[in-house]
N, C-alpha and C positions, 0 to 999 in steps of 0.2 A: 930756479927759475921764476920769475915774477909771472904770474897768469895772465896778465893784461900784454904784457911784451911778447909779439913775433913780428923781427924784425931782421934783418939780413944780420947782424953780428949772433944774433941765437941760433940763426940756421949754421951758421957759417961752427961755433959750437958746437951745434949738435951733428951738423956731419963728422968732426971729429973725431968723436964718443964713439960712435957707431959705424964709423969707415970701416972695421976691421970684419964687421959683419955682416956689410951688405956688400952688394954687387954695384960693380961701373956697370950697367947695362946700356950695350950697344947701340949707338943712330947708325941709318943709313943715307943717304943723297941720294932722291932720284929725279928723275923729269916725270912730271905729274900724268903724263903720258900713260907711261906703265902702272897707273889708277884709272885710266880712262877720261883722265884731265888735263890734253894738252896746255903748254904753255905757262904751269905753274911750278916753281922749284916748290918740291916737298923734301921738310926732314919728320923720320919718325924716328921716336924713342921706342925701342923694346922693351916698354919695362913689366914684359910679362916673362921676361925672362929674369926678373927679381928674383930671391929665395920666397917661396910660396903664393909664386904665382902671379903676382903684384907686385905692385908701390906701397903697400900696406906693410910690407916686412920694415919699412922705414921709420915709420910712427911707432910699428910695438917694438922696437928693439930703441927707438928712442923714450920710450917709458920705462921697460925693463932695466934699461942701463940710467938712468937722470934719477930715478924715484927710485925707494925703499920697498924693496917686496917682502911683505910680511911671510910667516912661514906657511900660512895657508895659501901662499903662490898669488895667482894671478885671476879676475875672473872678465872674460869679455859677450858683449851682444855683438852679431854681425848678421850680415846676409848671407856671407859665407868668407869671401877674399880675408875679412879683417879678424874673422876667427882662425883661419888658419895661419895666416901672418902670426898674431901670437902664440898661436901654440907650438906654431915653428919655435921662433924666438925662445919660448920657455921650455922647449925641449933642448935647444942649444945650449940654456944656459943653467939650466938644471933646474927648474921650477916647476910647480903643480902649475895646471892649467886647469880652467872651468868655461867651455864655451859654450855658450847660448845661440841658436839658429831655428827662424822662420820656418816652417811645410816647404815657403815657397824655394827655398836655398835648393842649389841643382846638386845634383850626385856626385859630382866630379868633387867640391865643395866638401861635403859633408864627408865623403872619405878621404880626402888630405887632412880636414881637420884630425878623424881617427888613427891616419897614419901619422901622424905625428905624436898620438900617445895622448892628447887633450882627455877630458872627460867632457862628453860631448850632449846636450839637450836639443831635443827640437821641442819650443813652445811657440804655442800659437801662428796664426799665418802670414803675420809681416814683422818686417823689422823693431816696431815698439813693443809687440808682444814679447820678442824675445828680451828686449830691452829690460821691461817693466822686472822678467823673472830674473834677469841679472841681477840686478838692484837690491831684489829681495835677498840674491845666493851672496851676494855681497856684505848685507848688512848681517845676516846668521853666521856667514865662516870666518870675516875679517879677511878676507882676499882683496887684495889691489883691484880696481875698476879701472880698465884701460877703454877708453872711449874709440869709438870708432872714427871721429871727427874731431866731436866739441871737446878739445883738450889742448891746452897749450901745446907740450909736447909732442904728440900727435901730427899738430900743426907743422913743427918746427922741424920735426921729423919727413915729413912728405916734402916739405920745403927742400929739404936738401936734393930733390929730383931735379930742379930748376938750378940748383949751383952746380950741378953735374953738367947740366942740358949747357949751360952758357958756355962751360968750358969746351966742350963739343962742337959745335954750334953758336958761335957769339955773334954772326950777321943775319940770326931770323928777325923779321920784322913783326911776326904774328905767331901763334901760339893756341892753336886749337886744345883744350882740356876738357875731359867728361865729367860730370857736377853730378855727386847724389847729395849726401850731406854738406859738402863743400870742405872737407879737410885738405886733398890734396889743391882744388886750384884756391883756395885759402894760402896754401905753404907756397904755393908756385907765384901768385899775384903778389906777397907780401915781399917776395926774392926781387921779381924783374921791379918792383916799385913803378910801374908804366912807363920803364925805357924801352919797353914792347909792347904790343897788343897782346893781351890776356882775354881769350875769349873762350867762356864755357858754353856748352854744350848738352844739353838736357835731352829726352825722349819726352814725346808731347805728352808720353801718361804718367809721365812724374816730373812736371815743369815747379821745382821746389824751390830754387833761386830766382827763375822769372816771377813768381809770385810773391817770394820774399821782396824783389824790389821794386816790384809796382805797387806794394801795399809800405813800404817803406821800414819794416821790420819783418823778422822769420814769421811763416803763418803755415797752418796747415796746409797743405797741395795733393793733387791725388796719389799715389802712389800706385801705379799698375805697370802694365805693360813688360817686356819683353826681356829688360832690365832690371827687375824689377828686386832682384838678387844682390844688385849692387849699387845701382841707380835711385832707390826709390821710398828713403825714409820720407816722414810725413813733414820735417823742418829742414831744411840747414840750420847748420850750428851758429849760434849768438856769437862765437869767437872769431870765426871765420865772416860774418855780414859786414862789420864794418870795412873788414876789408876789400872786400868783393863790389863794397860803394865806391869807395876810392878807386881802384886798382884794376877793375875786371873792366875793358870796354866795352862788352857786349856780351848776350847770352842768346844763342838761339836754339829752336827747337828744331826735333828729330822722330819720324816717325818709326815704329817698329818694323815697317816695310823698307825702310832706310838703312836700320843700325842691319840687318838680314843680308840686303844688298851689298852692305861693307863689310862684312864677315864673309863672302861669297868673295869678293872682288879679292881681300887681300889673301886669302887662300888659293886662290887661282894666279893672282900673279908673283905674289912672294912667297907661297908656302907659309905663310905667319896664319896661325892659328890663335882668333880674339877671343875672348867671349863679349856676347853683347853691351853690356856696360864698358869693356874693353874697347870697342870698335863703333863707341855714338862719335868720338869727335874725327875720325875719319868720316862716317858718314858726313857729317856737315860740311866738309870738303865734296862729297862724292856726289849729292844731293842737288846742293846749290843752297844749303842755308846759309852757309857763309860763302861770298864771293868775294876772294881778293881784288887785290888790285893790280893792272899790270905791272909785272914784274916784283910782284910782293914777293918775299919769301918766308914760306908756311912752314911752322913746325907741330908735328903731331903726337901727340902723346898716345903708347898703345899700352895702357892702362893694368890690362888686365888678361888670362888665358888662361882660367881655370875651365875648361871647357873641351869638347871632343869635337874633333871636326866634320864628322858624322852630324852632328847637330843643325848644322846650317847646311845640311845638304851636300858635301864633299867626304868622300871614304877619307878617313887619314892611313 
């Protein structure tokens, strides 16, 4: 694959390679009144039902199936979901995996990585600390590094979600997507190519894409808040940034309180358990950070479910 080409043809080819290994996750169409937003037609994409609990499985399998894996196996740094996805893909394909996570990773994600048989190391307080440790391990061991978001194969794999969603919900006008490092929204925006409005959603405490778009390039941003284990790298990826400049219609910010409220509403209305990062896109609609036009058909990606209901005040 050419490192600089992330387009529909590449996404189609990648989707064919990974299809036997990933789930076609369901969608549900509902009246926005079910979520407290009457008059809005909403389609939810339940990617928290993907293998390993998030969309990250798509990019993980894309890497392991399209690149040559050495005897040392693979190594990844992650806030949690990417690590779980790489560990799962490695387990299914029978290769060793070493996963580095920061101390901010949730117990649910750490447990999942261990359950998949990966060698887990906790390094530092934030993603960048874990990433630096993973680079040292890759140099020392010869393991194949699988980047969480700034890698062609990763972006092409995440783009398969949009390919799948367009087939399931072809009439969408807009799609709300949570943003951390930008792998998901980069792949999604590359697939749609401006044919619908792709809206990025970031926590106020981790405005990575917002800062990059304002500066005209990826720059360091805050990396905190309730969703720090999934939506708080220091910078968005360099590969996704030009895609975002061309094809992301807008980026909106949501508060931690709005994310918590979205988690609670998803549970109360639909019995859907979403982690903070997975619920951020829903929060944008419910809190009014994104206001659809009358009659607009809005899609929302529920991008991760590696948490437990009790964490946001509801017993499972």
